[in-house]
N, C-alpha and C positions, 0 to 999 in steps of 0.2 A: 270231343270235349277237351282232350288233353292239350291240343294246341291253343285252344281258347283260354284255358286256365293259365298256361305259360305266358301267353301274350298279355293277359290281364295282369298277371303278377309283374311282368316287366314294365308295363305302363304305370301301374300303381307305385312301384318302387321308384321309377324315374321321375314321376311328377310330384311325388310327395316328399321326396328326400331333400329338396331345396339345395343346400350346399353340399349334400352328400353325393357321392358318386353312385351311379346305378349299381345294383347288386344282382347277381345271378342266383336263382334258387338252387341250392345244393340238395335240399330234401323237402319232401312234402309229407306231412303227417296228418292223418285223418282222425278226428275225434268224434265221439258221440257225447254231446253235452246233455246232461240230464239235470233237471232242477224242479223241486217241488215249489210251485208258485202259490198254491193254496193249501195250507196245512190241514184244512178240513177235508181235503181230497188227496191224501197221501198216496192213494192207489192210482192216481192219474198224473204222473210227473210230465212236465214239458220236456221234450227231447228235440234236438236239432243236430244235424251233421255239420261239423266245423272243420276248417282246414288251418293248418299252420305251415306257412312257407318259411324255410330257414335258409338264409344266405350267409356269406362269410361275415358280413358286417351288420346285417339287419334281419329282422323277421317280421312277418305279417300274419295276424290272426284274424280270420274272417269266416263268414257263414257259407258253407258249401251249398246249403239249401237255397240261400238267396241267389247265388250265382246260377244254380241249376234252374230255378224258377224263372229267372230273368231270360235265360236262353230259351226255355220252353215258351214263354210269352212272346218273345221275338219271333220264333218260328210260327207260332199260332197266328200272329198278326200278318206275317208275310203270306202264309197260306190263305188266310181269309181275304187278303187283298187280291191274290191271284184268282180266287173263286168268285169274287164279286163282279157281276157284269158291269161294263162301262156305263156310267151315268146313273147307276143305281146307288141309293144310300147304303152305306156299309154299317153293319152291326158287328162290333168286335166283341167276341166272347172270349174272355181270358180264362174261363174255367174257375175251379176252386183254387184260391190262393191261400197258402198257409202262412201265418205270420212268422217272420224270421228276424233274427238279430241284424240290425242295420249298422251297428257300430263296428268299426274296424280299428285294430291296434297295430301300430308300427313301432317296433323297438329297435333303437340303435344303442346296443350294449356298451360299446367303447365310449361313446359320448354321454352315456347314462341318461338318455332322453327317450321319452315315450310320447308318441304322437297319437292322438285319438281323433278319428274322423267320424263325425256324427251328423247325419242329415236332419236338420231342423229347418224346414222350408228350403234352405240352401245347405250345402255341405259345409260344416264347420270343422276346422282342424285346430286342435288345441295341443299345446306342448306342456308336458308335465315332467318333473324329474322322474327317472325310472325308480320304481320302488325297490327296496332291498328286502328280500325275504330270507329269514334265518331258518335254515332247514336243520332238522335233527336226523342224522343218518342212523338207521337201525340195522340190525344184523339179518333181518328178514330178506330172503331172496326168492325170486320166481323167474320163470322163463316165459317170454311172450314171443310167439312166432320164431322160436329158436334163439332169441336174444336173451342172454343172462342179465337180469335186472336186480337192483337193490332198492329197498323201500326207504323213503324219507318222509317225514311228517313236519307239519308246521301249523301255527295258529296265525292267521293273517286276515285282516279286515273282519274280525269277529267270527271267523269260521275256522274249523279244523280241516286241514287238507292232507291228502296222501298223494305222493308221487312215486312212480317207479322210474328209475333212471338206469341207463346202461353206460358205465364208464368207458366202454369200448367205442361208443359213438361220440364223435367230436363236436357235439352241439350243446349249447347251453341255453336253449330257448324252450319255452313251453307256453301253453295257452294262458 
């Protein structure tokens, strides 16, 4: 799965960057995205595994669950094709498919550009100015997997956000 994700990242960066030069992923961060979609069912939050690929000049935020499901569907179809006798009609069973986030975000920090790729019949790529988030740094600290982190908070797009950052890591990207 690792070579597939690396290849996917290289293709995505090189095909969507237009005038940008291709970027190599320097770090991959896994997130569990959790969101309460229905306030009458707060005990049933929607969760999804997400990935953030960070390069020197760009970053990509996408759904790991979407990538994993796509690979599983591809393997299932290939297996069903192999098992179907020649001349017989083929029934393709994709199994249970969990809804996933289809939107992908590409950030080019130096150029202050954000590209949003959204499939609506076809894939649409829109460019937006990169948003500026004003963070308030707090004195709270914690350790995650042995990495010393500091807490920052902000109010952005109508919501309060908390982020833990490690000044020792040379990345300025987040989901």
